[in-house]
ZAVO-421742 format. One record per atom (N, C-alpha, C, O, CB): x, y, z; residue in one letter. Coordinates in steps of 0.1 Angstrom, whole numbers, plus 2048, in hexadecimal, padded with zeros to 3 digits. Glycine has a CB too. Example, Ala and Ser with C-alpha at 12.3 -4.5 7.8 and 13.67 -1.06 7.14 Angstrom:
<sites>
8847C784Ea87B7D384Ea8847DF84Ea88E7DF855a8717D385Aa8807EA847s8897F5847s88180084Fs88680B850s88D7FA839s
</sites>
This chain:
<sites>
EC5958B99mEC795ABAAmED5951BAFmED6946BAAmEB7954BB3mEDC954BB6kEE9951BBDkEE6950BCAkEDD956BD1kEF595ABBAkEF2946BCDfEEE93DBDBfEFC93CBE3fF00933BEAfEE692ABD8fF01946BE1gF0F944BEEgF0D948BFBgF14942C03gF1D94DBEBgF0994EBFDkF07951C0AkF0B94CC16kF11953C1EkEFE953C0BkF08941C1AiF06934C1FiF15932C2CiF1F92CC29iF06927C10iF14937C33sF24933C3FsF2392DC49sF1B92FC52sF2C93DC45sF2E925C4AiF29922C59iF3892AC5DiF4392BC59iF2690FC5FiF2D92EC69iF3A93CC72iF3D937C7CiF41941C83iF3694EC78iF3D928C85fF4692AC90fF41916C91fF39911C89fF41939CA0fF46910C98aF40901C9BaF45905CA9aF4E90CCADaF478F1C92aF3A8FACB3vF368F5CC2vF428EECC8vF3D8E2CC9vF298EBCC3vF4E8EECCCaF508E5CD4aF478DACDAaF498CECD9aF548EACDBaF3D8DFCE0sF328D1CE5sF2F8C8CE3sF238C8CE0sF298D0CE7sF368BECE1tF2D8AECDBtF248AECE1tF1F8A3CDDtF328A0CDDtF1C8B2CE9fF078AECE7fF048B9CECfF008BACF7fEFD8A1CF1fF068C6CE0fF058D1CE2fEF28D6CE2fEEB8DECE8fF0F8D6CD8fEEE8CACD7fEE08C9CD6fEDA8BCCE0fEE28B3CE1fEDC8C6CC7fED18BCCE6iECD8AECE9iEC08ABCE0iEB88B4CDEiEC98ACCF8iEBF89DCDAfEB8897CCFfEAC88DCD2fEAC882CD7fEC1890CC9fEA4893CCEsE9F882CD4sE92883CC7sE8E88DCC1sE9787FCEBsE8D86FCC7vE8686ECBDvE75878CBEvE6F87DCB5vE8585ECBBvE70879CCClE6987ECD1lE6788ECCClE5D894CCBlE6D87ACDDlE71892CCAsE778A1CCBsE708ADCB7sE6E8B8CB3sE9089CCCCsE6F89FCB1lE6F8A2CA5lE5B8A7C9FlE558A8C94lE77893CA0lE568AACAFsE498AFCAAsE488B5CBBsE498ACCC4sE3C8A3CA2sE478C2CBFaE418C4CC5aE308C2CC8aE2C8C6CD3aE468CBCC2aE2D8C0CC5sE208BFCC4sE178B9CBCsE1B8B7CB0sE1E8C7CC3sE098B3CBFdE068A8CB8dE008B5CA8dDFB8AFC9EdDF889BCC3dE028C0CA7dDFA8C9C99dE088CAC94dE138CBC99dDF08DDC9CdE048C6C82pE078C3C7ApE118CCC77pE108D8C79pDFF8C2C73pE1F8C2C70yE2D8CFC70yE308D4C63yE3C8D1C61yE3C8C9C75yE2C8DAC58tE328DEC4AtE3B8E1C4AtE3D8E9C53tE2E8E5C43tE478E0C3FqE528E9C3DqE538E4C2BqE528D8C26qE638E5C4AqE548F1C25tE5D8EEC17tE688F2C15tE6C8FCC1CtE578F4C0BtE748E9C0ByE828E8C0DyE808EFBFAyE7A8E9BF1yE8A8D6C13yE898FFBF8vE908FABF3vE988EFBE5vE9A8E3BE7vE908FABFCvE9B8F2BDDiEA28E6BD3iEA88F0BC9iEA18F7BC1iE968D9BCCiEBA8EFBCAiEC18F4BC3iECA8F3BBBiED48F9BBFiEC28F8BC6iECC8EDBB0iED48E5BA8iEDD8EEB9EiED78F1B93iECB8DBBA1iEE68F1B9FdEED8F6B96dEED907B96dEEE90EB8CdEE88F0B8AdEEB90BBA9nEE8919BADnEDB91BBA7nEDA927BA8nEF2923BA9nECE916B9FeEC691CBA4eEBA912BA8eEB8906BA8eEC4924B9BeEB491DBABiEA6912BB2iE9C90CBA4iE98911B9AiE9991EBBFiE9D901BAAsE9A8F5B9EsE8E8EDBA5sE8B8E3BA0sEA98E8B9DsE868F1BAFgE7C8EFBB7gE738EEBC8gE738F7BD0gE7C8E7BB2gE6D8E4BCAtE6A8E4BD7tE688D6BDCtE628CDBD5tE608ECBDAtE6B8D4BE4eE678CABF0eE5D8CFBFDeE618D7C06eE778C5BF7eE4D8C8BFAtE458CEC07tE408C7C0CtE368C2C06tE3D8D6C06tE448C3C1DvE418B7C21vE368B7C2FvE338C3C31vE4F8B2C24vE308AFC36tE268B5C40tE2C8A8C48tE3189EC43tE138B6C3AtE2A8A9C55eE2E8A0C5BeE228A0C66eE1E8ABC69eE3D8A0C5EeE1B893C6CeE11893C78eE11889C7AeE1987FC78eE04897C77eE0688AC81rE0587CC8FrDF3875C8CrDE887BC8DrE07887CA7rDF5868C89dDE5860C8AdDE1861C95dDE9865C9DdDE2851C87dDD585EC9AkDD085ACA5kDD984CCABkDD884DCB7kDBF857CA2kDDE844CA9sDE583CCABsDEF841CB2sDF183DCBDsDE8837CA1sDF884BCADgE05854CB0gE0D852CA3gE18859CA2gE0E84FCBEgE0B84CC9CaE14848C8CaE19854C89aE1085DC8AaE0B843C7CaE24858C87vE26864C83vE2885EC6EvE30856C69vE3486CC8FvE1986AC68iE1E869C5AiE23877C55iE1E882C57iE13864C50iE30874C4AyE3487CC42yE30879C35yE35870C2EyE4087DC42yE23886C30tE1F88AC20tE29891C17tE2B89CC1DtE13893C1FtE2F891C0CsE3289AC08sE2F8A0BF7sE28899BEFsE3D898C0CsE348ACBF5eE2F8B0BE7eE428B6BDEeE4A8BFBE1eE208BFBE9eE408ABBD3hE4E8AFBCBhE4D8B9BBFhE438B7BB9hE548A2BC4hE568C6BBAdE518CCBB1dE618CDBAAdE678D7BADdE478D9BB5dE678C5BA2lE738C5B9ClE778CAB8ClE748C3B82lE748BAB9DlE7D8D4B8BiE828D9B7CiE8F8CCB79iE998D1B7FiE8A8EDB7CiE938C0B74vEA08C5B74vEA48C3B60vE9E8BBB58vEAC8B8B82vEAF8CCB5CiEB58CCB54iEC48C3B4FiED08C3B52iEB58D5B55iEB98BEB44dEC38B2B43dEC88B9B2CdEC08B9B23dEB789AB47dED38BDB2EgED98C7B23gED08D4B19gED18E0B1DgEDF8BBB19gEC88D2B0EqEC08DBB0FqEB18D7B13qEA88DBB0BqEC18E2B04qEAD8D2B1CsEA28D1B1FsE9D8CCB2BsEA38C2B30sE9C8CDB17sE938D2B30kE8F8CFB3DkE848CBB40kE7A8CDB3AkE8F8D8B44kE858C1B4EnE7A8B6B4EnE728BBB5BnE798BFB64nE808A5B50nE688BCB5CrE608BAB64rE5C8AFB70rE548A7B6ArE5A8BBB5DrE5E8ABB80iE5F8A0B83iE538A7B90iE548B0B98iE6F899B83iE4C89FB8FaE438A5B98aE3B895BA5aE3488CBA3aE358AFB8CaE40899BADfE3A885BB4fE37888BC5fE3E891BCAfE4C874BB2fE30881BCCsE2E882BD5sE30877BDFsE2E86CBDAsE25886BD5sE35879BEBtE3586ABF5tE2E86AC02tE2B875C06tE44867BF9tE2985FC0DrE2685DC15rE31853C1CrE34848C16rE1B85CC13rE34857C27mE3D84EC31mE3684DC3FmE2F856C45mE4C854C34mE3883FC44vE2E83EC4EvE39838C58vE3F82EC56vE1F833C4BvE3A841C65fE4483CC72fE36836C7BfE2B83BC78fE4F84BC7CfE3882CC85sE3282AC8FsE35831C99sE3E839C99sE3381FC91sE2E82FCA4rE2C83BCB2rE3C83BCB1rE45834CADrE23833CC7rE3B84ACB8gE4F84FCB9gE52850CAFgE5D855CB2gE5B845CC0gE5384FCA5aE55853C94aE62848C98aE6B84DC9FaE5A868C8BaE6183EC95kE77835C93kE7782BC8EkE80826C88kE8182FCA0kE69826C92nE65818C8CnE5D81DC79nE52821C78nE57810C9AnE6581AC6AlE5E818C63lE54813C60lE4F80CC69lE61817C60lE4F813C57qE3F80AC5BqE3E809C45qE3F7FFC3FqE2B81BC68qE3C815C40sE3880EC2FsE3C824C28sE3C82FC2DsE1C804C2BsE3E820C1EyE4282CC17yE3F82CC0ByE44821C07yE4F82FC17yE3A832C01vE2F836BF6vE33840BF1vE2F84ABF7vE22837BF9vE3D843BE2cE3C84CBDDcE3184ABC8cE31841BC0cE4D850BE0cE2D853BC8wE29854BBCwE2C863BB2wE2E86FBB4wE1B850BBFwE2B85DBACyE35868B9CyE2886CB96yE1E866B95yE4185CB8ByE2A87BB92kE2287FB8EkE26881B80kE32885B7FkE1E887B95kE20880B74tE23885B6AtE1C88FB5FtE1088FB60tE2687CB65tE22896B56gE1A89FB4DgE158ABB51gE148ABB5DgE11899B47gE0F8BAB4BqE0E8C4B4FqDFA8BEB59qDF48C3B63qE108D2B40qDF88B8B56nDEE8B2B5AnDED8A7B6BnDE28A2B6FnDED8A9B4CnDFA8A7B74gDFD8A1B7AgDF9898B7DgDF9895B89gDFE8A6B7DgDF388DB70nDEF87EB74nDF8878B7AnE0287DB7FnDEC876B6BnDF586DB7CsE00865B85sE0385AB7BsDFE852B73sDFA860B94sE0E85DB83gE1E850B73gE1E845B84gE16845B8EgE3D85FB6AgE2B83DB81dE32839B85dE2B838B96dE2283FB98dE3D840B80dE30831B9EsE2E82EBACsE39827BAFsE40824BA6sE22826BB0sE3C824BBDyE40818BC3yE3E81ABD5yE43822BDDyE52815BBEyE3580EBD7dE3080DBEAdE3B806BEEdE427FDBE9dE1F803BEFdE3C80ABF9vE45801C05vE417FCC15vE43803C1FvE51809C07vE3D7F0C14tE397EBC22tE457E7C28tE4E7E5C21tE307E0C22tE477E5C38iE4B7E0C3DiE467D8C47iE427DFC50iE507E4C3FiE447C3C47kE3E7BCC4EkE437B2C4FkE497ADC46kE347BBC4BkE417A9C60dE4A79FC62dE5A79DC62dE5F792C5EdE45798C5BdE627A8C65gE6A7A5C61gE6F7A9C50gE7B7A5C4DgE6879CC65gE687AEC46rE717B0C3CrE657B9C31rE587BBC31rE7879FC36rE737BFC28iE6D7CBC27iE697CAC14iE727C4C0EiE7A7D8C2EiE637CDC0FsE577CAC04sE517D7BFDsE497DFC00sE4A7C2C0CsE587D4BF4rE577DDBE4rE537DDBDBrE597D8BD2rE5F7DFBDDrE407E3BD9aE3C7E1BC7aE3C7EEBC4aE387F8BCBaE2B7DABC1aE447EDBB4lE437F7BAClE3E7F2BA2lE3F7E6B9DlE4D7FDBABlE387FEB9CtE29800B95tE34809B87tE37815B88tE1980CBA2tE36804B7FrE3E80CB70rE33805B64rE2D7FAB62rE56805B6CrE3380EB60sE2C810B55sE1E805B50sE1D7FFB46sE36810B4BsE16806B5AgE0E7FCB59gE127EFB60gE0C7E4B5EgE0C7FAB4BgE1D7F0B68kE1D7E2B69kE287DAB77kE327E0B7CkE237DDB5AkE237CEB7CsE277D2B8CsE367C9B8EsE397BDB8DsE197CBB98sE3F7D5B93mE497C9B99mE497C6BA6mE407CCBABmE567CCB98mE507BEBAFeE507BEBBFeE5E7B6BC0eE627ADBB8eE407B6BC9eE657BCBCEvE6C7B5BD2vE687B3BE2vE5E7B9BE6vE787BABCEvE6F7AABEBsE6E7A7BF7sE7C7A6BFCsE8479FBF6sE6679CBF8sE7F7ACC08tE8D7AAC0FtE8B7A7C1EtE827A8C25tE967B7C0EtE997A3C20pE937A8C31pE977B0C37pEA37B2C36pE957A0C3BpE8D7BBC44fE907C2C44fE9B7C6C50fE987C1C5BfE867C7C41fEAB7D0C4FtEB47C9C5BtEB47D8C62tEB57E3C5DtEC77C2C56tEB37D4C70qEB47E0C7CqEBE7ECC75qEBF7F6C7CqEBC7D9C8CqEC17EBC70nECA7FCC69nEC87FAC59nED27F9C53nEE17FDC6DnEBE7FAC52mEB77FBC48mEAF80BC4BmEA8810C55mEAD7EEC47mEB3811C3BvEAA81CC3FvEA4821C33vEA881AC2AvEB0828C47vE9B82BC2DiE9582DC1DiE9D83FC1FiE97847C27iE7D82BC1AiEA7843C19vEA484EC18vEA884EC05vEB384BBFFvEAC857C25vE9B852BFFdE98850BEEdEA285CBE9dEA9864BF0dE84853BE8dEA185ABDBfEA8865BD2fE9A86DBD3fE8F869BD3fEAE85FBC0fE9E878BD3nE9B889BD7nE8F88CBDEnE88896BDCnE9A892BCAnE8D884BE6vE86886BF3vE8C88CBFCvE97887BFEvE8387DBF8vE8A896C05yE98899C0DyE9589DC1DyE9B89DC28yEA08A7C05yE878A2C1AyE7D89EC2EyE8788EC35yE8A88EC41yE62895C2AyE8A880C2BqE8D87AC2BqE9787CC3BqE9487CC47qE90879C1DqEA287EC34yEAD882C3EyEAF887C4CyEB8889C53yEB3889C38yEA3888C4DeE9D88CC5CeE9E87EC65eEA487BC70eE8B891C5AeE94877C5CyE9386AC62yEA2865C63yEA485DC6CyE89860C5AyEAE869C58lEB9861C5ClEBC868C68lEB6863C71lEC6860C52lEC1871C6BvECA876C71vEC586AC83vECC862C8AvEC988CC6FvEB0871C83rEAC86CC8DrEB985CC92rEBF85BC9DrE9A867C89rEBA855C88rEBD84BC88rECF846C90rED483DC97rEB9849C7ArED2853C8ByEE3855C8EyEE4854CA0yEDE859CA8yEE9869C89yEEC84CCA1dEEB84DCB1dEF7858CB7dEFF858CADdEEF83BCB9dEFA85CCBArF0086FCC0rF06869CCCrF0F872CCErEF187ECC7rF0885DCD6kF0F859CDCkF1A853CD5kF26856CD4kF09854CE3kF1684CCD2kF1B842CCAkF2B84ACC0kF37846CBFkF0C83CCC0kF27853CBArF2685FCAErF30853CA5rF30847CA6rF2E873CB2rF3985DC9BgF42856C97gF3A852C88gF3285AC83gF4684ACA2gF3F845C81tF37847C70tF2C836C75tF2D82CC7BtF48843C5BtF2483BC6FqF1782EC75qF1082AC66qF0C833C5DqF07835C83qF10822C65vF0C820C57vEFC817C53vEF8810C5BvF19818C51vEF9818C4DfEE7813C4CfEE880BC3CfEF3808C36fED8826C4CfEDB809C36sEDB804C30sED2808C2BsEC9807C33sEDE7FCC32sECE80FC20nEC3818C1AnEBF812C0DnEC5812C02nEC8826C17nEB480DC11fEA8806C06fEA480FC00fE9D819C03fE9C800C0BfEAA80CBF1iEA581DBE2iE9A814BD9iE9B80EBCFiEB8825BD1iE8D817BE1pE8280FBDBpE8180FBCApE79806BC5pE74816BE2pE89818BC1vE88818BB7vE9380ABB2vE91803BA8vE8A826BB3vE9B809BB8iEA37FCBB4iE9C7F0BBBiE9D7E5BB7iEB47FCBB8iE957F4BC9gE917E8BCDgEA07DDBD8gEA07D2BDCgE8C7E1BBCgEA87E4BDBnEB37E4BDEnEB97EABEAnEB47F5BECnEB97E7BD4nEC07E7BF2dECB7F0BFBdED97F7BFAdEE27F1BF5dECF7E9C04dEDA800BFCiEE9806BFBiEEE807C04iEE580CC0BiEEC80FBF6iEFB807C0CpF0280EC15pF0381AC19pF09822C13pF0B80DC12pEFE81EC22lEFE82FC25lF01837C30lEF983BC39lEF3833C23lF11839C30kF1983FC38kF1384AC44kF14855C3EkF22846C2DkF1084CC4CvF11859C54vF16860C5BvF1185EC66vF0D85AC59vF1F86AC5CtF2E86EC68tF2A878C69tF2B881C61tF3F86FC64tF2187BC7AlF2288CC80lF2E890C83lF3788AC87lF1A88FC8ElF2E89CC7FlF3B8A5C79lF3E8AEC87lF4A8B1C8BlF368B1C69lF328B3C8DgF348BDC94gF2A8C6C95gF218C5C8DgF3D8C2C90gF278CFC9DdF1D8D7CA2dF208E6C9FdF2B8EBCA1dF1C8D5CB1dF168ECC9BeF1C8FCC92eF11908C92eF05906C95eF1D8F9C7FeF15915C90kF09919C87kF0D922C7EkF1592BC7DkEFE91FC8EkF0091DC74lF06922C6BlEF8930C65lEEC932C66lF0B914C62lF07939C5CrEFA947C58rEF6944C47rEFD941C3ErF0495DC59rEEA945C46fEE393FC3EfEE0952C36fED8950C2DfED4934C46fEE295BC37dEDF96AC30dEEB970C39dEEB96FC46dECC973C33dEF5975C32eEFE97DC34eEFE989C38eF06990C3FeF0297DC2EeEF098EC2FnEE699BC33nEDF99EC40nEE19A8C47nEDB99CC2BnED6993C43dECA996C53dED698EC58dEDA998C51dEB698DC56dEE1987C5CgEE3981C67gEDC973C6EgEDC96FC7AgEE198BC6DgED596CC5EkECE962C63kED6954C6AkEDC94DC61kEC595FC58kED794FC7AiEDF948C7AiED7935C7EiECD934C85iEE9951C83iEDE92BC79vED4924C88vEE2916C86vEE9911C7EvEBC91CC83vEDD918C95eEE690EC97eEE28FBC97eED88F4C9BeEEA913CA4eEF08F7C8DvEEB8EDC8DvEF78E2C90vF018E1C95vEE58EDC82vEEE8DAC89sEF88CBC8BsEFD8C8C7AsEF58CBC70sEEB8B9C93sF098C4C78rF108BCC6BrF158B1C66rF218AEC68rF178BFC67rF0A8A8C5FyF0F89DC5EyF1789BC4DyF158A3C44yF02893C61yF1D891C4CrF2588CC3FrF1B87FC3CrF1B876C44rF38888C41rF1487FC35iF0A874C27iF0F86FC1CiF0E873C11iEFF87BC1FiF17863C21eF1C85DC12eF1984DC11eF1C845C19eF2D85EC10eF1484CC06sF10849BFEsF1583EBF4sF1B843BEAsF0C852BFCsF15830BF5aF1D824BEEaF2982CBEFaF30825BE7aF1981FBDDaF3483ABF5dF3D83EBF4dF3F842BE8dF4B844BE5dF43839BF8dF37843BDFiF3784DBD5iF2F85BBD2iF30863BC9iF35847BCBiF2685BBDCnF1F868BDBnF2086DBEEnF1D866BF8nF0B864BD3nF26879BEEtF2A87FBF5tF2188CBFCtF1E895BF3tF34881BF0tF1B88FC0BaF0C89EC06aF1289DC14aF19895C1AaEF589CC01aF0D8AAC18tF118AEC25tEFF8B9C28tEF88C1C21tF268B9C24tEFF8B1C38lEF48B2C3BlEF88BBC4BlF018BAC52lEED8A4C3AlEEB8C3C4AfEE98D2C54fEDB8CFC59fED18D2C52fEEB8E5C4AfEDC8C8C68vECA8CAC6EvECE8D6C7AvED88DBC7FvEC08B6C77vEC38D6C7BdEC18E1C86dEBF8DCC93dEC28D0C92dEB68EBC83dEBB8DEC9FkEBB8D9CADkEB08D2CAFkEAE8CBCB9kEBC8E2CB7kEA78D3CA4nE998C6CA7nE9E8C0C9EnE948B9C9AnE878C9CA7nEAB8BDC93nEAD8B4C8DnEA28B4C7BnE9F8ACC72nEAB8A9C98nEA08C3C80rE9D8C9C6ArEA38C8C6ArEAC8C7C71rE9A8D3C60rEA08C8C59lEA98C3C4AlEAF8D6C4FlEA48DDC4ElE9C8BDC34lEB88DDC52aEBF8EFC4EaEC28EAC3DaEBA8EDC34aED58F6C59aECE8E3C39lED28E4C2ElED98D8C27lEE48D4C2ClED88EDC30lED48D2C1BlEDA8CBC1BlEEA8CEC0DlEEA8DAC08lED08C1C1AlEF18C7C0AeEFC8CEC04eF018C7BF7eF0D8C9BF8eF078CFC0EeF018C1BEFnF0A8B5BE6nF108B9BDDnF0B8B4BD3nF038ABBE1nF1A8C1BDApF228CABCFpF218BCBC5pF1C8C0BBApF358D0BD3pF248ABBC4aF248A6BB6aF178A5BB3aF1489ABAEaF2C899BB4aF0D8AFBB4qEFF8AABAEqEFF8BCBAFqEF58C0BAAqEF189DBB9qF058C4BB2dF078D0BACdEF58D8BB7dEEE8E1BB3dF088CCB95dEF28D1BC5lEE78D1BCAlEE48D4BD4lEE68CBBDBlEE38CABCAlEDD8E0BDEkEDB8E4BE4kECF8E3BEAkEC78E7BE2kEDF8EBBE2kECA8DEBF7vEBB8DFBFCvEBD8E7C0BvEC28E5C16vEB18CDBFDvEB38F2C05iEB28FCC12iEA28FBC17iE998F9C10iEB690EC0EiEA38FCC24rE998FEC2BrE9190AC25rE9B910C25rE9D900C39rE87914C1FkE7B919C1DkE7E929C25kE7E934C21kE6F90FC22kE80920C35dE7B930C3CdE8E933C3FdE9093DC46dE6D92FC52dE9A92BC38lEA7932C3BlEAC936C30lEB8937C31lEB192CC42lEA5939C22mEAC93DC15mEAE945C15mEA694EC19mEA993CC0BmEBD946C0EpEC195DC11pEB3963C09pEA8960C04pED6967C03pEBB96EC0CeEB097AC08eEB8981BFBeEB398ABF5eEAC987C17e
</sites>
């Protein structure tokens, strides 16, 4: 199956075509569930399914399940893992993030890491091959977590971007598996209409962002008017991530 039908049909001139709000990520207290299709080298390689809900205190909780096939030479390796990310009321302040890797056909738990933010510090406990390793560093105001192979977190990243200031805004992206942060640049490129299927005319109003990681990895991110991820493209990795309901038929 090939995926060459996505095209930008025109750009919108208005700077503020969409009104974004932290509270707009969920119109109600009902859980929101979405699935993303992961395409590598123009072939479907896996999925990410995420659920967003609020607890009684108003905290916003994301849980996700990931299943991905990675081709390395002549071999294919399956990566399956789960995550849980918790934000304070209003979905603005990150409180914790946990990732559990699963291995083997039976889905047994493998490695994991647990990240907590408390008293101005971010701490990570990594469990690998039964051994635990911990790091702790100051949690700065511009620090975020956009993890490897976890795509719903781009929605959280875009909510941190200040559209009034525009331009390129730099965040410190804490990578749990390495226990350190790297620069992450976010630039709003404009508002557009994106056609996802040439046959049925599926068109979505989006904002387009350039995402640059440590000046060596550049991706293009498209989000809809509710800041929901619609499409992520990373040519250097031959990667596309498309929301399932927008997949070309």
